[in-house]
Backbone as JSON Lines, residues from 0, in Angstrom:
{"i":0,"aa":"M","n":[49.64,61.05,-31.71],"ca":[49.95,60.51,-30.4],"c":[51.46,60.58,-30.18]}
{"i":1,"aa":"T","n":[51.87,61.1,-29.04],"ca":[53.3,61.19,-28.74],"c":[53.77,59.93,-28.05]}
{"i":2,"aa":"E","n":[55.02,59.62,-28.29],"ca":[55.63,58.43,-27.69],"c":[56.34,58.82,-26.41]}
{"i":3,"aa":"N","n":[56.08,58.09,-25.34],"ca":[56.78,58.33,-24.08],"c":[58.11,57.59,-24.1]}
{"i":4,"aa":"V","n":[59.18,58.3,-23.76],"ca":[60.51,57.72,-23.76],"c":[61.16,58.0,-22.41]}
{"i":5,"aa":"I","n":[61.74,56.97,-21.83],"ca":[62.48,57.14,-20.58],"c":[63.94,57.31,-20.95]}
{"i":6,"aa":"H","n":[64.55,58.38,-20.45],"ca":[65.95,58.66,-20.74],"c":[66.83,58.33,-19.54]}
{"i":7,"aa":"K","n":[68.05,57.91,-19.82],"ca":[69.07,57.77,-18.8],"c":[70.05,58.91,-19.05]}
{"i":8,"aa":"N","n":[70.23,59.77,-18.06],"ca":[71.03,60.97,-18.22],"c":[72.37,60.89,-17.5]}
{"i":9,"aa":"G","n":[73.39,61.38,-18.14],"ca":[74.67,61.67,-17.5],"c":[74.74,63.18,-17.4]}
{"i":10,"aa":"V","n":[74.82,63.73,-16.2],"ca":[74.78,65.18,-16.0],"c":[76.17,65.68,-15.64]}
{"i":11,"aa":"Y","n":[76.62,66.71,-16.36],"ca":[77.94,67.29,-16.14],"c":[77.83,68.78,-15.88]}
{"i":12,"aa":"D","n":[78.57,69.26,-14.9],"ca":[78.63,70.69,-14.59],"c":[79.96,71.23,-15.11]}
{"i":13,"aa":"F","n":[79.89,72.2,-16.02],"ca":[81.08,72.83,-16.57],"c":[81.17,74.27,-16.09]}
{"i":14,"aa":"N","n":[82.37,74.68,-15.68],"ca":[82.61,76.06,-15.29],"c":[83.6,76.65,-16.29]}
{"i":15,"aa":"V","n":[83.18,77.7,-17.01],"ca":[84.04,78.36,-17.98],"c":[85.03,79.22,-17.21]}
{"i":16,"aa":"T","n":[86.32,78.88,-17.31],"ca":[87.35,79.55,-16.53],"c":[88.69,79.39,-17.22]}
{"i":17,"aa":"T","n":[89.66,80.18,-16.8],"ca":[91.02,80.03,-17.32],"c":[91.8,78.99,-16.51]}
{"i":18,"aa":"Q","n":[91.23,78.56,-15.4],"ca":[91.88,77.57,-14.54],"c":[91.47,76.16,-14.97]}
{"i":19,"aa":"E","n":[92.34,75.2,-14.71],"ca":[92.01,73.81,-15.01],"c":[90.93,73.35,-14.06]}
{"i":20,"aa":"D","n":[89.9,72.74,-14.6],"ca":[88.78,72.29,-13.79],"c":[89.04,70.87,-13.3]}
{"i":21,"aa":"K","n":[88.23,70.44,-12.35],"ca":[88.36,69.09,-11.8],"c":[88.0,68.05,-12.87]}
{"i":22,"aa":"P","n":[88.52,66.83,-12.75],"ca":[88.16,65.78,-13.71],"c":[86.66,65.51,-13.68]}
{"i":23,"aa":"L","n":[86.13,65.11,-14.81],"ca":[84.7,64.82,-14.91],"c":[84.38,63.45,-14.33]}
{"i":24,"aa":"Q","n":[83.2,63.34,-13.74],"ca":[82.74,62.05,-13.27],"c":[82.36,61.21,-14.49]}
{"i":25,"aa":"K","n":[82.37,59.9,-14.32],"ca":[82.02,59.01,-15.42],"c":[80.54,58.71,-15.4]}
{"i":26,"aa":"S","n":[79.97,58.57,-16.57],"ca":[78.59,58.09,-16.71],"c":[78.67,56.79,-17.49]}
{"i":27,"aa":"V","n":[77.94,55.79,-17.03],"ca":[77.96,54.49,-17.67],"c":[76.64,54.26,-18.37]}
{"i":28,"aa":"F","n":[76.73,53.91,-19.64],"ca":[75.55,53.55,-20.41],"c":[75.77,52.15,-20.95]}
{"i":29,"aa":"Y","n":[74.7,51.42,-21.13],"ca":[74.77,50.04,-21.6],"c":[74.1,49.92,-22.96]}
{"i":30,"aa":"T","n":[74.37,48.83,-23.66],"ca":[73.85,48.67,-25.02],"c":[72.33,48.64,-25.06]}
{"i":31,"aa":"Q","n":[71.66,48.36,-23.94],"ca":[70.2,48.41,-23.95],"c":[69.67,49.84,-23.87]}
{"i":32,"aa":"D","n":[70.53,50.83,-23.6],"ca":[70.14,52.25,-23.58],"c":[70.21,52.79,-25.0]}
{"i":33,"aa":"T","n":[69.35,52.3,-25.89],"ca":[69.45,52.63,-27.3],"c":[68.32,53.54,-27.75]}
{"i":34,"aa":"G","n":[68.38,53.91,-29.01],"ca":[67.3,54.69,-29.61],"c":[67.2,56.1,-29.1]}
{"i":35,"aa":"G","n":[68.33,56.73,-28.79],"ca":[68.32,58.12,-28.34],"c":[67.9,58.3,-26.9]}
{"i":36,"aa":"T","n":[67.94,57.22,-26.1],"ca":[67.51,57.34,-24.7],"c":[68.65,57.67,-23.76]}
{"i":37,"aa":"A","n":[69.9,57.58,-24.22],"ca":[71.06,57.9,-23.38],"c":[71.48,59.33,-23.71]}
{"i":38,"aa":"R","n":[71.38,60.21,-22.71],"ca":[71.65,61.63,-22.93],"c":[72.76,62.14,-22.02]}
{"i":39,"aa":"L","n":[73.52,63.07,-22.54],"ca":[74.47,63.83,-21.74],"c":[73.88,65.22,-21.57]}
{"i":40,"aa":"I","n":[73.76,65.68,-20.32],"ca":[73.22,67.0,-20.01],"c":[74.38,67.85,-19.49]}
{"i":41,"aa":"F","n":[74.52,69.06,-20.02],"ca":[75.61,69.96,-19.64],"c":[75.05,71.22,-19.01]}
{"i":42,"aa":"N","n":[75.44,71.49,-17.76],"ca":[75.12,72.75,-17.08],"c":[76.36,73.62,-17.17]}
{"i":43,"aa":"I","n":[76.28,74.73,-17.89],"ca":[77.45,75.55,-18.17],"c":[77.38,76.84,-17.37]}
{"i":44,"aa":"D","n":[78.4,77.07,-16.53],"ca":[78.47,78.24,-15.66],"c":[79.74,79.05,-15.95]}
{"i":45,"aa":"K","n":[79.72,80.3,-15.53],"ca":[80.91,81.15,-15.53],"c":[80.82,82.03,-14.29]}
{"i":46,"aa":"D","n":[81.89,82.04,-13.51],"ca":[81.94,82.81,-12.26],"c":[80.76,82.47,-11.36]}
{"i":47,"aa":"N","n":[80.46,81.19,-11.24],"ca":[79.37,80.68,-10.39],"c":[77.99,81.22,-10.76]}
{"i":48,"aa":"Q","n":[77.82,81.62,-12.01],"ca":[76.53,82.08,-12.54],"c":[76.24,81.28,-13.8]}
{"i":49,"aa":"D","n":[74.95,81.05,-14.07],"ca":[74.59,80.4,-15.33],"c":[75.15,81.2,-16.5]}
{"i":50,"aa":"L","n":[75.78,80.52,-17.45],"ca":[76.31,81.19,-18.64],"c":[75.21,81.26,-19.68]}
{"i":51,"aa":"V","n":[74.74,82.45,-19.97],"ca":[73.68,82.63,-20.96],"c":[74.23,82.3,-22.34]}
{"i":52,"aa":"L","n":[73.52,81.43,-23.06],"ca":[73.95,81.0,-24.38],"c":[73.01,81.61,-25.42]}
{"i":53,"aa":"S","n":[73.56,82.38,-26.32],"ca":[72.78,83.02,-27.38],"c":[72.17,81.97,-28.3]}
{"i":54,"aa":"S","n":[71.05,82.31,-28.91],"ca":[70.44,81.39,-29.88],"c":[71.35,81.2,-31.09]}
{"i":55,"aa":"A","n":[72.3,82.1,-31.29],"ca":[73.25,81.97,-32.4],"c":[74.47,81.12,-32.01]}
{"i":56,"aa":"A","n":[74.59,80.76,-30.74],"ca":[75.75,79.99,-30.27],"c":[75.7,78.57,-30.83]}
{"i":57,"aa":"E","n":[76.86,78.05,-31.17],"ca":[77.0,76.65,-31.58],"c":[78.0,76.0,-30.65]}
{"i":58,"aa":"L","n":[77.62,74.89,-30.07],"ca":[78.5,74.16,-29.16],"c":[79.13,72.99,-29.9]}
{"i":59,"aa":"E","n":[80.37,72.67,-29.55],"ca":[81.02,71.47,-30.06],"c":[81.63,70.73,-28.89]}
{"i":60,"aa":"L","n":[81.48,69.42,-28.91],"ca":[81.98,68.56,-27.85],"c":[82.88,67.5,-28.47]}
{"i":61,"aa":"A","n":[84.1,67.39,-27.97],"ca":[85.01,66.34,-28.41],"c":[84.91,65.2,-27.41]}
{"i":62,"aa":"M","n":[84.54,64.03,-27.9],"ca":[84.44,62.84,-27.04],"c":[85.5,61.84,-27.48]}
{"i":63,"aa":"I","n":[86.22,61.3,-26.51],"ca":[87.19,60.25,-26.77],"c":[86.76,59.04,-25.97]}
{"i":64,"aa":"L","n":[86.5,57.94,-26.67],"ca":[86.05,56.71,-26.02],"c":[87.19,55.71,-25.99]}
{"i":65,"aa":"A","n":[87.36,55.03,-24.87],"ca":[88.37,54.0,-24.69],"c":[89.77,54.54,-25.0]}
{"i":66,"aa":"K","n":[90.13,55.64,-24.37],"ca":[91.41,56.3,-24.63],"c":[92.59,55.37,-24.4]}
{"i":67,"aa":"G","n":[93.52,55.38,-25.35],"ca":[94.74,54.61,-25.22],"c":[94.61,53.14,-25.55]}
{"i":68,"aa":"T","n":[93.48,52.72,-26.09],"ca":[93.31,51.33,-26.47],"c":[93.24,51.22,-27.98]}
{"i":69,"aa":"E","n":[93.3,49.99,-28.49],"ca":[93.19,49.78,-29.93],"c":[91.85,50.24,-30.47]}
{"i":70,"aa":"S","n":[90.82,50.2,-29.62],"ca":[89.48,50.56,-30.08],"c":[89.13,52.02,-29.79]}
{"i":71,"aa":"E","n":[90.16,52.86,-29.54],"ca":[89.9,54.27,-29.25],"c":[89.16,54.92,-30.41]}
{"i":72,"aa":"S","n":[88.13,55.67,-30.09],"ca":[87.36,56.41,-31.09],"c":[87.21,57.84,-30.63]}
{"i":73,"aa":"K","n":[87.17,58.74,-31.59],"ca":[86.98,60.15,-31.28],"c":[85.77,60.64,-32.05]}
{"i":74,"aa":"Y","n":[84.96,61.42,-31.38],"ca":[83.76,62.0,-32.0],"c":[83.75,63.49,-31.73]}
{"i":75,"aa":"L","n":[83.4,64.27,-32.73],"ca":[83.15,65.7,-32.57],"c":[81.66,65.89,-32.83]}
{"i":76,"aa":"V","n":[80.93,66.25,-31.78],"ca":[79.47,66.33,-31.88],"c":[79.0,67.73,-31.49]}
{"i":77,"aa":"K","n":[77.76,68.02,-31.82],"ca":[77.19,69.34,-31.54],"c":[75.99,69.19,-30.61]}
{"i":78,"aa":"P","n":[76.2,69.41,-29.3],"ca":[75.07,69.38,-28.37],"c":[74.05,70.47,-28.72]}
{"i":79,"aa":"T","n":[72.81,70.23,-28.34],"ca":[71.71,71.16,-28.57],"c":[71.5,72.02,-27.32]}
{"i":80,"aa":"I","n":[71.36,73.32,-27.51],"ca":[71.04,74.2,-26.39],"c":[69.56,74.03,-26.07]}
{"i":81,"aa":"I","n":[69.26,73.57,-24.85],"ca":[67.85,73.37,-24.49],"c":[67.33,74.48,-23.59]}
{"i":82,"aa":"D","n":[68.22,75.21,-22.92],"ca":[67.82,76.36,-22.11],"c":[68.96,77.37,-22.13]}
{"i":83,"aa":"G","n":[68.88,78.32,-23.06],"ca":[69.95,79.3,-23.22],"c":[70.11,80.22,-22.04]}
{"i":84,"aa":"V","n":[69.02,80.54,-21.35],"ca":[69.07,81.44,-20.2],"c":[69.82,80.8,-19.04]}
{"i":85,"aa":"R","n":[69.61,79.52,-18.82],"ca":[70.26,78.82,-17.7],"c":[71.55,78.12,-18.13]}
{"i":86,"aa":"G","n":[71.93,78.19,-19.41],"ca":[73.17,77.58,-19.88],"c":[73.14,76.06,-19.86]}
{"i":87,"aa":"I","n":[72.05,75.48,-20.36],"ca":[71.91,74.02,-20.35],"c":[71.86,73.51,-21.79]}
{"i":88,"aa":"A","n":[72.68,72.47,-22.06],"ca":[72.71,71.84,-23.37],"c":[72.63,70.33,-23.18]}
{"i":89,"aa":"E","n":[72.25,69.62,-24.25],"ca":[72.17,68.16,-24.17],"c":[72.64,67.54,-25.47]}
{"i":90,"aa":"Y","n":[73.08,66.29,-25.36],"ca":[73.46,65.5,-26.52],"c":[72.96,64.08,-26.29]}
{"i":91,"aa":"S","n":[72.25,63.52,-27.27],"ca":[71.8,62.12,-27.19],"c":[72.83,61.25,-27.89]}
{"i":92,"aa":"L","n":[73.32,60.26,-27.17],"ca":[74.32,59.36,-27.73],"c":[73.69,58.47,-28.8]}
{"i":93,"aa":"T","n":[74.47,58.19,-29.84],"ca":[74.0,57.28,-30.89],"c":[74.17,55.84,-30.4]}
{"i":94,"aa":"D","n":[73.5,54.92,-31.06],"ca":[73.63,53.51,-30.68],"c":[75.07,53.03,-30.81]}
{"i":95,"aa":"S","n":[75.8,53.48,-31.84],"ca":[77.19,53.03,-32.01],"c":[78.09,53.6,-30.92]}
{"i":96,"aa":"Q","n":[77.81,54.82,-30.44],"ca":[78.6,55.39,-29.34],"c":[78.34,54.64,-28.04]}
{"i":97,"aa":"I","n":[77.1,54.23,-27.81],"ca":[76.77,53.48,-26.6],"c":[77.42,52.1,-26.64]}
{"i":98,"aa":"A","n":[77.4,51.46,-27.79],"ca":[77.93,50.1,-27.92],"c":[79.45,50.06,-27.87]}
{"i":99,"aa":"H","n":[80.1,51.2,-28.05],"ca":[81.56,51.26,-28.08],"c":[82.14,50.99,-26.69]}
{"i":100,"aa":"A","n":[83.2,50.19,-26.64],"ca":[83.88,49.96,-25.37],"c":[84.49,51.26,-24.89]}
{"i":101,"aa":"G","n":[84.39,51.53,-23.6],"ca":[84.97,52.75,-23.04],"c":[83.9,53.72,-22.76]}
């Protein structure tokens, strides 16, 4: 029997370019969003087209939480490619990342 899980998603659109992109919107998660239910979804484009991601591709995401405070934390995580043809990846936040201020 499979377990049904409701996810809360933060969706980000990334454009691969040599130009500086616009600042990212914020996604807010709360400590009750635990157990892998808080996800970051990444739509990755290049030149206004979906960026095809090879099955051999490995993604790395640097996350900085509560920047400039005493409780600043940095994480280097590896999002999972969920649709290589459309350039979509996801990362499920850990309980400690959700509980962190920032």
